[in-house]
C-alpha positions in Angstrom: 137.1 84.0 86.9 140.6 84.8 86.2 141.9 87.9 85.0 142.5 86.4 81.3 138.9 85.4 80.9 138.2 89.4 81.8 138.0 91.2 78.8 135.7 94.0 76.5 133.1 92.0 74.6 133.7 92.7 70.9 130.0 93.6 70.3 128.8 96.4 67.6 126.0 98.7 69.3 127.1 97.9 73.0 128.5 101.8 73.3 125.0 102.9 72.7 123.7 100.5 75.4 125.7 101.7 78.0 125.6 105.4 77.2 121.5 104.9 77.5 122.2 104.7 81.1 121.5 101.2 81.4 123.6 98.7 83.6 127.2 98.3 82.7 127.3 94.3 83.9 127.2 91.9 80.6 128.5 88.4 79.8 129.5 87.3 76.7 127.9 83.9 75.3 128.9 82.6 72.0 127.9 78.9 71.0 125.6 78.2 74.4 129.1 78.6 76.4 129.7 81.4 78.6 132.3 83.4 77.8 133.7 86.9 79.2 132.5 89.4 81.6 132.9 93.0 81.5 134.8 94.2 84.5 132.4 95.6 87.4 133.2 98.1 89.5 131.8 96.8 92.9 131.0 93.5 94.4 127.1 94.5 94.6 127.0 94.8 90.6 129.3 91.7 90.1 126.8 89.7 92.5 124.1 90.5 90.5 126.0 89.6 86.9 126.4 86.3 88.2 123.1 85.4 89.3 121.6 86.5 85.9 120.8 89.9 85.5 123.4 90.4 83.0 123.4 91.1 79.6 124.2 88.2 77.1 125.4 88.4 73.4 125.2 85.7 71.0 126.5 86.1 67.7 123.9 84.9 66.0 121.5 87.9 67.9 121.4 91.4 66.2 123.2 93.9 68.3 119.5 95.5 69.6 118.4 92.1 70.8 120.9 92.2 73.5 118.8 94.7 75.4 115.8 92.8 75.6 114.8 91.1 79.0 118.8 91.1 79.7 120.0 94.3 81.5 119.2 95.0 85.3 116.0 96.9 84.8 116.2 99.4 87.6 118.3 101.8 89.1 119.9 100.8 92.1 119.9 104.1 93.9 118.7 102.7 97.5 121.7 102.6 99.9 121.4 101.1 103.5 119.8 103.8 105.0 117.0 103.9 102.8 117.0 100.4 102.8 116.9 100.1 106.4 114.3 102.8 106.6 112.0 101.1 103.6 112.0 97.9 106.0 111.3 99.4 109.4 108.4 101.3 107.0 106.7 98.6 105.7 106.3 97.0 109.3 104.9 100.3 110.4 104.4 99.5 113.7 103.1 103.1 114.9 100.2 102.5 112.4 99.7 98.6 113.0 99.3 98.5 117.2 97.2 101.1 117.2 94.9 99.8 114.3 95.1 96.2 115.2 95.6 96.3 119.5 91.9 96.1 119.8 91.8 92.3 118.3 94.0 91.1 121.0 92.9 93.1 123.7 89.2 91.5 123.1 90.6 87.9 122.9 92.8 87.6 125.8 93.1 91.1 127.7 96.3 92.7 128.2 99.0 90.5 129.0 97.9 88.6 125.4 98.7 91.9 123.6 102.0 92.4 125.4 103.4 89.0 125.3 102.1 88.1 122.1 103.9 91.0 120.5 107.3 90.4 122.7 106.9 86.2 121.5 105.6 87.2 117.6 109.2 89.1 117.5 111.1 86.4 118.6 109.9 84.4 116.2 109.6 86.8 113.3 113.7 87.6 113.7 114.3 83.6 112.9 111.8 84.1 109.9 113.8 87.0 109.4 117.3 85.7 109.9 116.5 82.6 107.6 115.4 85.0 105.0 118.4 87.2 105.0 120.5 84.6 104.3 118.6 83.6 101.0 118.1 87.4 99.5 121.5 87.7 100.9 122.9 85.8 97.8 120.0 86.8 95.5 119.3 90.1 96.0 117.4 91.0 93.2 113.4 92.4 92.2 110.9 89.4 93.7 112.4 88.4 96.5 112.1 84.8 97.6 110.1 84.5 94.2 113.6 84.9 92.2 115.3 83.0 95.3 113.4 79.9 94.2 115.0 79.7 90.8 118.4 79.2 92.7 117.8 76.1 95.6 115.3 74.1 93.4 116.4 71.5 90.9 115.5 73.0 87.3 113.0 70.4 86.8 110.9 71.6 89.8 111.3 75.2 89.4 108.7 76.0 87.2 106.2 74.6 89.7 107.9 76.0 92.7 108.4 79.7 92.0 104.3 79.6 90.3 103.1 78.6 93.9 105.5 80.6 95.6 105.0 83.7 93.6 101.0 83.2 93.8 101.1 82.8 97.7 103.3 86.1 98.0 101.6 88.3 95.4 98.1 87.1 96.9 99.7 88.1 100.5 101.3 91.3 99.4 98.3 93.3 97.3 95.5 91.7 100.4 98.1 93.7 102.6 98.2 97.0 100.3 94.7 96.9 100.4 94.4 96.1 104.2 97.0 98.8 105.0 94.6 101.4 102.9 91.4 100.4 104.2 93.0 101.0 107.8 94.4 104.4 106.9 90.8 105.7 105.9 88.9 104.0 108.6 91.7 106.4 110.8 91.1 109.6 108.7 87.3 109.0 109.3 87.8 107.9 112.9 89.4 111.0 113.2 86.8 113.2 111.7 83.8 111.2 114.3 86.0 112.2 117.1 85.9 115.9 116.4 82.0 116.1 115.7 79.8 116.8 118.3 78.9 113.4 121.3 75.4 113.0 121.9 74.4 110.3 123.9 77.5 108.1 123.6 77.5 108.2 119.7 79.2 110.9 117.9 77.3 112.7 115.0 79.2 112.0 112.5 79.4 108.4 111.5 81.2 107.0 108.5 79.1 104.6 106.1 80.9 102.0 104.4 80.6 103.7 101.2 82.6 106.4 102.1 85.4 104.4 104.1 85.6 102.2 100.5 85.8 105.3 98.3 88.4 107.2 100.3 90.3 104.2 100.5 90.6 104.2 96.6 91.4 107.4 96.8 94.7 106.6 99.1 95.6 104.0 96.9 95.6 106.1 93.9 97.9 108.3 96.0 100.3 106.0 96.8 100.5 104.5 93.2 101.3 108.1 92.0 104.2 108.0 94.8 105.4 104.4 93.8 105.3 105.5 90.0 108.4 108.2 91.1 111.7 107.5 89.8 113.8 105.0 92.6 116.2 108.7 93.2 113.0 110.2 94.4 111.8 107.1 96.2 114.9 107.1 97.9 115.0 110.5 98.8 111.1 110.3 100.3 111.9 106.6 102.0 115.0 107.5 103.8 112.9 109.8 106.2 109.9 107.3 106.9 111.9 105.3 109.2 113.3 108.4 111.6 109.8 109.6 111.6 108.2 106.6 112.5 110.6 106.0 115.6 110.6 109.8 116.8 106.8 109.7 116.8 106.5 106.2 118.7 108.8 107.3 121.2 106.9 111.1 121.1 103.4 109.5 121.5 104.6 107.2 124.3 105.5 110.0 126.4 102.9 112.2 125.8 100.4 109.5 126.1 101.7 108.6 130.0 102.3 111.8 130.9 98.8 112.9 129.8 96.7 110.1 130.8 95.5 110.8 134.7 95.0 107.1 135.9 96.8 104.5 134.4 96.7 101.1 135.1 99.4 98.6 137.3 102.3 96.9 136.0 100.5 93.6 137.6 97.6 94.1 135.5 98.9 95.0 132.1 101.9 92.4 132.5 99.8 89.4 133.7 96.2 89.6 133.4 94.5 86.9 130.5 91.0 87.0 129.9 89.1 84.6 127.7 87.4 86.8 125.7 87.2 84.4 122.9 84.7 82.3 124.0 86.5 79.0 123.4 86.8 78.2 127.1 90.5 78.6 127.4 92.7 81.5 128.3 96.0 79.6 126.6 93.6 79.5 123.4 92.8 83.4 123.6 96.3 84.0 124.1 97.3 82.1 120.9 94.3 83.8 119.3 95.7 87.1 119.9 98.8 86.2 117.5 96.2 86.8 114.7 96.8 90.5 114.8 100.3 90.5 116.4 102.0 88.5 114.3 104.1 90.9 111.8 106.4 90.0 108.9 110.0 90.6 107.7 110.2 92.7 104.4 111.9 91.3 101.4 115.0 93.5 101.4 118.8 93.4 102.1 120.2 91.3 105.1 120.9 93.9 107.3 117.3 95.6 106.5 115.6 92.8 107.5 117.0 91.9 110.7 117.4 95.7 111.7 113.8 96.1 110.9 112.3 93.2 112.6 114.8 94.2 116.0 113.5 98.1 116.0 109.8 97.4 114.8 110.0 94.3 117.8 111.4 96.9 120.2 109.4 99.9 119.4 105.9 98.2 118.8 106.3 96.5 122.4 107.0 99.9 123.7 103.6 101.0 122.3 101.8 98.1 122.9 102.6 98.3 126.9 102.2 101.8 127.3 98.8 101.9 125.3 97.9 98.7 128.0 99.0 101.3 131.0 96.8 104.1 129.8 93.4 101.6 129.7 91.7 103.2 132.3 88.4 101.6 131.3 89.1 98.7 129.2 85.2 98.5 128.6 84.3 101.8 127.4 87.7 101.6 125.5 86.7 98.4 123.4 83.2 99.9 122.6 84.6 103.3 122.0 82.3 105.2 119.5 85.1 105.9 117.2 85.3 102.7 116.6 89.1 101.9 117.1 90.0 101.5 120.6 93.3 103.2 120.6 92.0 106.2 118.6 89.4 106.7 122.4 92.9 106.4 124.3 94.4 109.2 122.3 91.3 111.2 122.8 91.2 110.4 126.9 94.5 111.4 127.2 95.0 114.6 125.0 91.5 115.9 124.7 89.8 116.5 121.1 92.7 118.9 119.9 95.7 116.9 121.6 94.3 113.3 120.6 94.1 114.9 116.9 97.6 116.0 116.8 98.5 112.5 117.9 96.2 110.6 116.0 97.5 112.7 113.0 101.1 111.1 113.1 99.6 107.3 113.4 98.0 108.2 110.3 101.0 109.4 108.4 103.3 106.4 109.5 100.2 104.1 108.5 100.1 106.1 105.2 103.8 105.1 104.8 103.5 101.8 105.3 100.8 101.7 102.8 103.1 103.7 100.5 106.1 101.0 101.4 103.5 98.0 101.2 103.0 99.0 97.7 106.5 99.5 96.2 107.1 96.2 97.0 104.3 94.4 95.9 104.8 96.0 92.4 108.4 95.0 92.3 106.5 91.3 93.1 104.3 91.4 90.3 106.6 93.5 88.1 108.8 90.0 88.5 105.7 87.7 88.2 104.9 89.5 84.8 108.4 89.3 83.8 108.1 85.4 83.7 104.8 85.4 81.7 102.6 84.2 84.8 100.3 87.0 84.8 97.5 87.5 82.0 99.2 90.0 79.3 102.3 89.8 81.0 104.3 91.8 78.3 102.4 95.2 79.2 102.6 94.4 82.9 106.3 93.9 82.6 107.2 97.2 80.9 109.7 99.3 82.7 108.9 103.2 82.3 111.3 104.8 79.9 111.3 108.1 81.9 111.2 106.8 85.4 113.1 103.2 84.9 110.3 101.9 87.3 107.4 99.1 86.7 104.7 102.1 86.4 102.4 99.4 84.9 102.5 96.9 87.2 102.1 99.9 90.2 98.4 100.9 88.5 97.9 97.0 88.4 98.1 96.7 92.2 96.5 99.9 92.3 93.1 98.8 90.4 93.1 94.9 92.3 93.5 96.3 95.6 90.6 99.1 94.6 88.9 96.0 93.4 89.1 94.0 96.6 88.3 96.9 98.7 85.2 97.4 96.3 83.9 94.4 98.4 84.0 96.4 101.6 80.7 98.2 100.0 78.3 95.3 100.2 80.2 93.0 102.9 82.6 94.2 105.6 83.1 90.9 107.1 84.2 89.4 103.8 86.8 92.2 102.8 88.5 92.0 106.3 88.5 88.1 105.5 90.4 88.8 102.4 92.6 91.2 104.4 93.3 88.5 107.0 95.0 85.9 104.5 97.9 88.7 104.3 100.1 87.2 107.6 99.5 83.5 106.5 99.9 84.1 102.8 103.5 86.1 102.8 104.5 83.8 105.7 103.7 80.7 103.9 105.6 81.7 100.9 108.7 82.7 103.0 109.1 79.4 104.7 108.4 77.3 101.3 111.4 78.5 100.1 113.3 77.8 103.3 111.9 74.0 102.7 113.2 74.0 99.3 116.5 75.0 100.3 116.9 72.1 103.1 115.2 69.4 101.1 117.0 70.3 97.8 120.7 71.1 99.8 122.6 68.3 98.5 121.4 68.4 94.6 121.4 72.4 94.3 124.9 74.1 95.2 123.8 76.7 97.5 126.4 79.8 96.9 126.3 81.8 100.1 126.4 85.6 100.2 128.1 87.8 102.4 125.6 87.2 105.2 125.3 83.9 106.6 123.9 82.0 109.8 126.6 79.6 109.6 126.2 76.3 111.9 122.9 78.1 113.5 121.1 78.0 109.8 119.7 74.6 109.8 118.3 75.2 113.8 116.9 78.7 112.9 115.5 77.4 109.6 113.1 74.7 111.7 112.5 76.9 114.2 110.8 79.6 111.7 109.2 76.9 109.5 107.5 75.1 112.8 106.5 78.7 113.9 105.2 79.3 110.5 103.6 75.8 110.2 101.4 76.7 114.0 100.8 80.0 113.6 99.2 79.7 110.4 96.3 77.3 111.3 96.3 79.6 114.4 95.2 82.5 112.2 92.9 80.8 110.0 90.5 79.9 113.4 87.4 81.9 114.0 88.4 84.3 116.7 85.2 84.3 118.8 82.6 81.1 119.5 80.0 80.1 118.8 81.1 80.6 115.3 78.4 82.4 112.8 78.2 83.7 109.6 79.3 87.1 110.8 82.2 86.1 113.2 83.5 83.2 110.6 87.1 83.9 110.1 86.5 83.5 105.9 90.4 83.5 105.4 90.4 79.9 105.1 88.0 80.1 102.3 89.5 82.7 100.4 93.0 80.5 100.6 91.3 77.7 99.5 89.9 79.4 96.6 92.9 81.0 95.1 94.9 77.8 95.7 92.6 76.0 93.3 92.8 78.8 90.7 96.4 78.9 90.7 96.9 75.6 90.2 93.9 75.2 87.8 95.4 77.7 85.7 99.1 76.4 86.4 97.4 72.7 85.0 95.3 73.9 82.5 98.1 75.7 80.3 100.4 77.8 82.1 102.8 75.2 82.6 103.4 75.4 78.9 104.5 78.8 79.0 105.5 80.4 82.1 109.1 80.3 83.2 111.3 81.0 86.6 113.1 84.3 86.6 114.0 84.7 83.2 116.9 87.3 84.1 118.8 86.6 80.8 119.0 85.6 78.0 120.7 82.6 76.8 121.1 80.9 73.1 
């Protein structure tokens, strides 16, 4: 665009729009032809204008109509530090490692937990790098869902966006539900470890109903936080990562100092067992990935890669420390608290010290839930904005006071609460739903990467500030191969013989959602659903 093309729009009423506090970046469309773009003060706003978040005016439209679905809806208050903090907190290693380390330990022993985290982190960096390159070019609400519009030919955009959007929304909502459920378990485990211990069991043992009701309360609190203004969220979230990292380092030091008898390095790094019943230590090792695989958040490229790197290092440090402090692995895995990590903390610090350390784990996991819900609500908003949800017009509204999608926030709270209600009747079923989180999210990421590679000769890709250059395709291929492989492993039953109680129902849940989404598409959604209509054209 030349300097001559940049001029102020001759539109009555535009000053009112600008004074309302909305975005100042807009372009003019006259008779179907893109016209002038107003001067934009920084490259970030210019990029948003170029990829579709802009106000478009047609001479046949009344001035007020230009406000509809055309302005950048959210205030951009997050800076680099808060974005990185958000990305690190959504991975939440201090909360996720203690919550999930029991599964790889039972499946394959300490070496499985240690090396699965290390190898999974390396593969996560490949996914993160591939995602970062795409998000760098199209940094908008909806993440990879919106990117699809720009890497797929126009005639295929709708169906690709529909499938990727549903896959991502399913994964993120299941993730929010899972994190809230885990926080509830942690709080009630703390209550158990502070009750009287009699004959190997605690006087207080939480019921499924208590766990679910506390989970719903936590979801409502998270929803209230996510309904705040973006400026308020920025001020809160910027502290998530520092607290996460400092608490992780402090807890590692405390555990190593306070635990009287520690395991040897040989045992921690080389001891692989077959606890899965599959008759193969190698496969038991792979099953450890079912809890050690973590996903990159959809944010700016620096935030994505920094978050995966920092979380990989801190998570590996925590995993190694916990394994060193497992002086009696059988007793710890069979802990009456229900969470092996809680027993390790209790053994090291006693009731008081263990509870203090466990408090920080609970707090960080709660931060993770807030960050996960925030990402999920932005995805739900983007999906509703494109008429891809029932009552989309309502869910896509942006609150006039907070300038955030409050309706979408409470949609996520409601749906996550409904998912958790299943846990009252069947813990196995609700865990199966939670197990779909990793494969659903990972597949939504690589689907866009695959589309980018398949259609690169038909759709021109305009690179953003961050690019992989010549290493792009090799890293993309590694990410695709890894996710394709690990997604199959994640759907396997974790133990043999397979029974109704230990069956991994995630595959059944995935099949149902796929059938539902595709049936809805062919039944009628394909006639009205659109793909990221970020602006109004003539």
